[in-house]
N, C-alpha and C positions, 0 to 999 in steps of 0.2 A: 362376497356380499351376501350370498345365500345363507351362510352360517349365521351372520348377524341378523338377517331377517327372521330366520327360524327361531333363534334363541329369544329375540325380543317378542315375537309372536306368542310362543309357547308360555314364556314367563308372565307376559301380560295377561293372557287368558286365565292363568292360575290365579293371579292377583284379582282379576275381575270376578272370578268365580266366588271368592270369599266375600269381597265387597258387595257384589251383586246380590248374593243371598241375604246379607245383612240389610241392604237397602230395600230390597223387595219386601222382606218381612215387615220392616218399619212402615213402608207405604200402605200395606194392607192391614195393619193393626194400629188403631188409633192410639193405643197405649205406647206404641213404639215411636211415635213422632218426636217425643221429647229426646230420644236418643240420637237423632240425626246429626246435631252439631258435634256430638262425641264421636260419631262414626267418621265424619269428614275431617275432624281434627286429628283422628288417628291416621287417616290416609295422608294428610300433610306431614305428620310426624314421621311416618314410615318413609315417605319420599326423602325427607331431610336426612334420615339415618342412612338411606342407600347412597345419597350424594356424599355424605361424610365418609362412608366406607371407600367410595371411589377416590376421593381426594387423599385419604390415608394410604390407599394402595399405590397410587402414582407417586406420592411423596416418598413412601418407603422404597419404591423402585428407583427413584432418582438418588436417594441417599446411599443406595447399594450399587453405585455406578460400577465398582470393580467386580461385582458379583451379579450383575444384572441378568446374565444368561442363566445362572443357577436359580435366581429368584423367579424369572419368567417360566423356567422349566418346572419349578415347584408349583407355581400357580396353575400350570396346565394339568399337572397330575391331580391337584386339589379339585379343579373343575371337573375332571373325569369322574372322580370319586363322588362329588356332589350330585352329578347327573344320575349315577347309579342309585345313590341314596334317595333321590327325589322319586325315581321310578318305583322303588320299593315302598316309599311312604304313600304314594298315590294308590298303589295296589291295595294297601292295607286300610286306608282311610277314605278313598274316593267314594265308595258306595254309601257310606254313612255320614259323610261330611255335612250334607245339607240338614239332615235330621239332628245331628249334634249341635250345629250352629243355632237352629231354630229353637231347640230345647233350652239352650243357654240364654237366648234372647228373652224367652218367656220368663225365666227366672229374674233377669235384669229388670224387665218391665214391672214385675211384681214388687221387687225391692226398691225400684226407682233409682238404683245406682248403675250408672252407665259407663263408669270409668273402665270397666272390664272390656267394653266394646272398643273404647279408644285403644287400649293395649292390644286387643286382638287384631284390629284393623292395621295398627302400626306394625305389628310383627308380621302380618301377612304381606304387606307392601314391602317392608324392609327385607324380608326373607327372599321374596322373588327379585327385588331390585338388587340385593347384594349378590345373589346367584348370577344374575345377568352380568354384573360388573366382573365377577370372578371368571365367568365363562369367556367373556370377551376381552379380558385384560391383555392377554398375550398379543392379540391382533391389534388392539388399540395402541399398545405401547410401541409396536413396531411401525405403525402407519404414520403417515404425515401428509400435509398438503391436501391435494385433491382426493387422495385415498380416504382421508378422514371425512371429507365432505360426502363421498359416496357411502361410507359406512353410516353416517348420520342419516342419509336418505333412506338406506336400507332399514335402519332402525325405525324411522318414521313410518315406512310402509308396513313393517312388522306390527307396529302399534295400531295402525289403522285396520289391518287384517284381524288383529285380536278383537277389536271392538265389533267388527263385522261377524267374526266367528261367534262371539258371545251373543250377539243379536240373533243369529241363526239358531243357536242352541236354545235360546229362550223361546223359540216358537213352539216349544212343547215336544221336542224330539221327533217331529215329523220329517224333518230334513236330515238331521244328523243327531244321533243320541250321544249323551256324555260318555256312555260306555264305549261306543265305537271310537269317539274322539280320543279317549285316553288310551285305548288299545293301539290305535294307529300311531299316535304321537310317542307312546312309550317305546315302540320299535325304532322310530326315528331317533329318539333320544339316546337309546342304547347304541345305535350306529354312530351317532355324533360322539358319544362317550368313547367308543372304540377309536374314532378318528383323533380325538384329543389325546388319548393315551398313546397312540402311535406317534403323534407329533412330539410328545414329550420324550419318547424313546429315541426318535430321530435327532432331537436336540442333544441328547446324551451321546449319541454316536458322533455327531458333528463336533462335540467338545472332547472327543476321545476318551470319554468315561466308559463307553461300551464299545466293543469291537463290532464292525459291520459283518464279519465272517465272510459271506460271499456277497459282492455288490457290483452290478445288479444280479439278481437271481434269474430274472427273465426280462424280456422287453415286449410289452403288449401295447406300445404306443401306436402301432398301426391300427389297432382295434379302437382304443380310446386313450388319448394322450392326456395325462393329468395336468399338462401345462396349457392345454387349450381351454377356452372359456367354459365350455360345458363340462369337460373333464375335470377342471378345477373345482367346480361346484360339487360334482360327484365325489371327488377326493375329500373335500372339506366336510361333507355330510356323512360319508361312509368309511373313510380311511383307505379308499382304493388308491393303489400306486401302480403306475405303468412300468417303473423300474425299481421294484422293491429290493431291499437288502435282506439277507437271510435272517438277521437279527430282528428286523422289523416284522417279518412274517411270523417268526416265533412269538414275538410280543403280541401281535394281533390275535394269534391262536390262544395265547395265555389269557388274554383279556376275556375272550368268550368262554373259555373253560372255567374261569373264575366266576363269571356271571351264571353259568349253568349250575355250578356248585352252590352258589349263593341262593339261587331260586329253589333248588332242591332242599336246602337247609330250611329256608323259609316255609316251604310247603309242609315239611315234616313238623315244624314247630306249630304251625296253625292247626295241623291235623291232631297233634297231641293236645293242644288247648281245647279243641272242639270235642275231644273224646270224654 
């Protein structure tokens, strides 16, 4: 449930960030009032696009009944890759996002053409909504009955926390700055990405696509059992395993080595661009 709550919370905050900046600018600029119907029309369109993607994913999953394990495993790896891409994108654009959006809005107000706002809001909502669907697809596909109800509850709490977080952040950075928010959540996201990547590797091991090599490599269940309620949350959010296989451990190390290399490459590229 913790994974569902965190994903819904983080993705909702990102969607609220874009929509909130657009809405705040329109509230404080008389010329922008005319654009509000286009903004909320874009929000509705984005939600419809995210729902359509969810329906398409679950339809595709049911049509691939014979290869559902492979389909779900593929979605898990896609979700892990999307998380890494999202962290890199926010590192690059997070600082200037507000300025870029407000500059674009001034141009729209001058020209009186607001359809670009509709497209921007729709893409922002659809992007975060579709990422949420992809991240949670594997869990939702395997859940049923009361578990689905609990996941829906966790999602609702995550959404409520997102509105609360956004409100706190709007207090002017006195309580929590956007910079700190993104730094903390990007670490949590990378841990979650590692956990999803590890889940995909473990599915491949269970399907005999990959060998386990040594299984288990150790037993730390006396310290923290990943089958316990608290241990399960830690395992879902970080990739911790109390009985890891050697292949799982190598995959986990490979993930973080790839992240380190990716960030080093990005830093070199930005340094070269600034020179």
